Structures are given as structure tokens and as C-alpha cells.
N, C-alpha and C positions, 0 to 999 in steps of 0.2 A: 504494500500499499503505499502510495506517495505521502510525504510529510509536507509537501509545498501547498500552502493556500494561495488560491489565486481569486482575486476578486476586483471588481471594477469600484474603486473608492467614490468616484465620482464620474461625470460622463467624459470618457475618453482617457481617464487614468487610471491605471492597473497596478496592482502590487502583486508581488511574488513572495511571500513571508515563509519563513522556514526556520528551522532549528538551527542554532550556532552558537558553540560553546567555546570563549576564547581561552587559549592554552587548555582546552579540555576540561576546564572547572567551572569557568563563570558563564551561565546560561544567559548570553546577550540575544540570541537570535539573530537572523540576517532577513534583509529585504531588498530587492530590486523593485525599481519601479518603471513603468513604460507609458509612454504620453503619446496619444495620436495629434499630431500638430496640424493646425488649421489648414495650412497649405499642402498638406499630404505628408506623408511619411511618418516615421515613429522614432522618437528620442527614448533611450534607454540608458537608466542610471543601471549600470552592470554590477552586482554586490553579491550574487548568488549564483550557485551553479546552473549551467544553461542545459538543465536536464530535458528530457523529451516532452514533459507536458509544458514546461516554461517556453520553449522553442515554439512549440505548437501553438500557444497562444499570441506570442508576440507575433508570429507569421500571420496568423489570422487579421492582426491589428494593421498590417501594410508593411510597406517597404521600409527596413531600418535606415536611418539616415545619420543617426549619431550614437555613438556608443560613448558612455561618460563614465569615468572614474571620479568619486565623489572626493577622495583624499589620496594621501600617500600610502595609506594602509589597507585600502579597499581596492587591491590590484588583482588578487589571485586568479580571478576568471577574466580577466580583460582580453587575454589572448585567445580564449575559447570563443568569446563573442567576435573578435574580430575575424577569426577562421570562418565562423558560420557566416558572418555579413562582411565580407571582404570589401564591398563598395563603401562602406559607412565609413564616416569620419570618427577616427579615436581620440578622444580629448580628456586629458585627465592632467593632475599636477605633474610639473616635471620630475618630483621626487618619488613619484610612483615607479618611474622606470628602474632607478637604482635599486628598487627593492623586489622588482619582478623576476623570476628565475629566466624568462625567453629574452636575453640580450639583444636579439633580432628586432624586437617589437620597436616600432617608431610610432610618435604620436603626431597626429595630424594638427593637433593644437594642445598648447602645453600653459596651464597657469604656472607663473613663475618663470616661466621662460618668454612667452609673448609679452609686449608691451601692455600696459595697463589699459583698460577698455576696449582690449581687442574684441572684435566681434565674430563670432563663429557660425552665425547662418540660423539658429534658431531664436534669436532675440525677438522675433514678432510676437511669440508665445511664452518665452522663459527668460527672465533676467538671472544673472549670476553675480556673486560678490566673493573673490578669492579672499579667504583669512590667512594671510600672510605671515601673521603672528601668533597663529594657532599651531602647537607642536605637531598636529597630524596633517597640516595644510588642506583644510577643508575649505570645499565651496558651498555657499548656500545658493539654492536655486528657487525663483519664484514663479511659479505657473499662473500667469495673471488671470486667464480666462476662468479659472476654478479657485482662484485666491488661495493656493496651496504652496506651501514652502516644502521643499525636499531638501533634506540634508543627512550625512552619516554619523559624524561624532559629536557635532555642535551641541545637540539637544538629545538625549536619551530618554525614555519613558517605559522604565522597567517597572515590573517584570512584563516579559512579552508574551501575554497570554495566547493571542492570536499565532504567534510564530510556532508555539509548543503545543497548539490545540489538535494537532493530529498524532501527538506523542503521548506516551504516560510518563514522561519526564516533567517534573516540577520547573518552572521556569523561575524560581526564586534564587536570588543573588545571595548564594552563602547564607551569611547572617545578615545582610543589610535589608532585604525582603523587597521593598519599594525603592527605586531609584529614579523620581521623575524630577521635572524641571523645578516645580515648586517644593521639593523636598529640602531639609536643610544643608544635603552635603553636595546636590548639584551645583549650585552656583561657586562653591568653595573649589571644587575639581575642575570646573570650568576657568576660574581664575588662574590655578596652578598650571593649567594647561595654556595658558597664555604667556608666550616667551617673549612677546613684545607687547605691551601693556597699552602702547599708544596706538599701535596698529589695531589692536583687540578695539578698543574703543571706538574707532573710526568704524570698522566695519560691523560691529554690534549696532552701532545707531544706524547706520546704512538699512541693514536689515530691519530694524525697529522700525524705520520709517516706511516700509513696504506695506502693501495692502493684502493681509492674508488672515485666514481665519482657522486654518487647517495646517497641521504639519505632519509629514510623513517622514518619520526617523528610520534609520536602517536597523536600529536595535530598540526594540520594545513596541508598544501599541502605537497604532495611529491615535494622533490628538486631532479628533473630530471638528472640535470647535474651541474657541477662545484660546487658539494658538498664538496671537500675539501677546496675551498675558503670559503663557507658557515661556515664550522667548524671553520676554523681559524680565521674568522670574529667574531663569537660568543664567542670564547674562547682567543682572542686577548690580554686581559689583563693578561692571563697565560702564553701566549706564547711570549710575549714581551722580 
């Protein structure tokens, strides 16, 4: 039986949620997101395996134009997606390549390498903000038509009940239990992961100024509403 939960979160926005344990012990869950662009084609944040059911659904959505790496550490499956969709543009942080096993993999666009404000072709639908001051070099994405923020490690909303809903494994994170943006610990960890505080203040404020209500994180349950509050809570030490 497949462990992948596939659903249309809102019109044209699909998530692929499944179990993932960091270092084999921290049950953080994983999630990829596919978006049908208004001018045709599909944008895919590729963070989980391209298994048969995932590929079948993505192929149903349309022609994949963009394969996105959300940060430097969510790189494991970028090569698999690129092999499956060779005509798609592969865009990720430059730092992802140094971690990826396949040293022949090349990026068509790279945050941290390309000039600031570079446009990659999907901006009619999706804005992006590169967090150069964040340890994992994350990018936040805003799908404007659905007012949805999509990101990897900037905001987590654990436990990931949806991601473990097809397993018998508890999604509880060791003794922490809940690790959401409004918990006491999340903003403190976010602060510590900010290696350039001024850059973090700049980018956290940029995203806080975006118009969104929903957050789709890679780790944990989707925040279906009040996403702006969740963001501001998680980044409160940079926004105060």
C-alpha cells in the first residue's frame, strides 16, 4: 500500500505528502507541491520521491516546466525529477549542488548565483524570496492566485498527521510533541538558524507583506488559514 497522500489543496495546487524521518529518528514528514500555471504547464517543488503514483498525478496535471529545489538540503530527488522531465528548467539554490551526489547535475537557475531579482519565467503566478541569511538557504514562494505560501524549512507545523496518515507510525517528534509556528520553541530555533540577522529581517518582512492565508510547508500539516499570523509568529524576533 502506498504511503503517499495526494490531494488538491485548492484549485490547481496539489500536494504529495508522505513519511520522512530526519536521521531516521525525527518524524518530520515530507511534501512536494505541484501547481498548474495559468498560462499552461506545471511548477513542481520536488522534495519527495518521484514514485509511480506521484508521477502519474503530475503527468495528469500537464507538461512540467519547472522543477524547484526549495533549499540547500531538499535536493535528494532533484536528479530523478530532471531525468523524468528533461525539458523542464531545474531551479534551486546554488548550495544544493554541493550537497547532491550527482555532480553532473546542472541548474538552469540558481538562487545565490544569479543576480538578485532574476526572473525565471513563472512570476506571472508565483513570487519568490531567497533567504540568503538562513542557514539552509531557503526560498519562500507565493502562489498569488490561491494566496498560498509554499516553503520548506522556514515554517514547520508538526506533528505531520497527514504525512503519517497511511502508516502506523506516530508523527510525534520525540518529547517535543507539537512544533508549530506559534509554539514557544519555533521562533527561537528560527532566530538561531538566521546566520545573517539583517538579511533575515529584510526577507521576513518581505514575506510578511505578501498577501497569503494558507501555508504549505514541507514538514508538518498544511496551515489552511491564518497563515499570515503563523508566519509572523514564527519570525517574531525578526519582525519586532
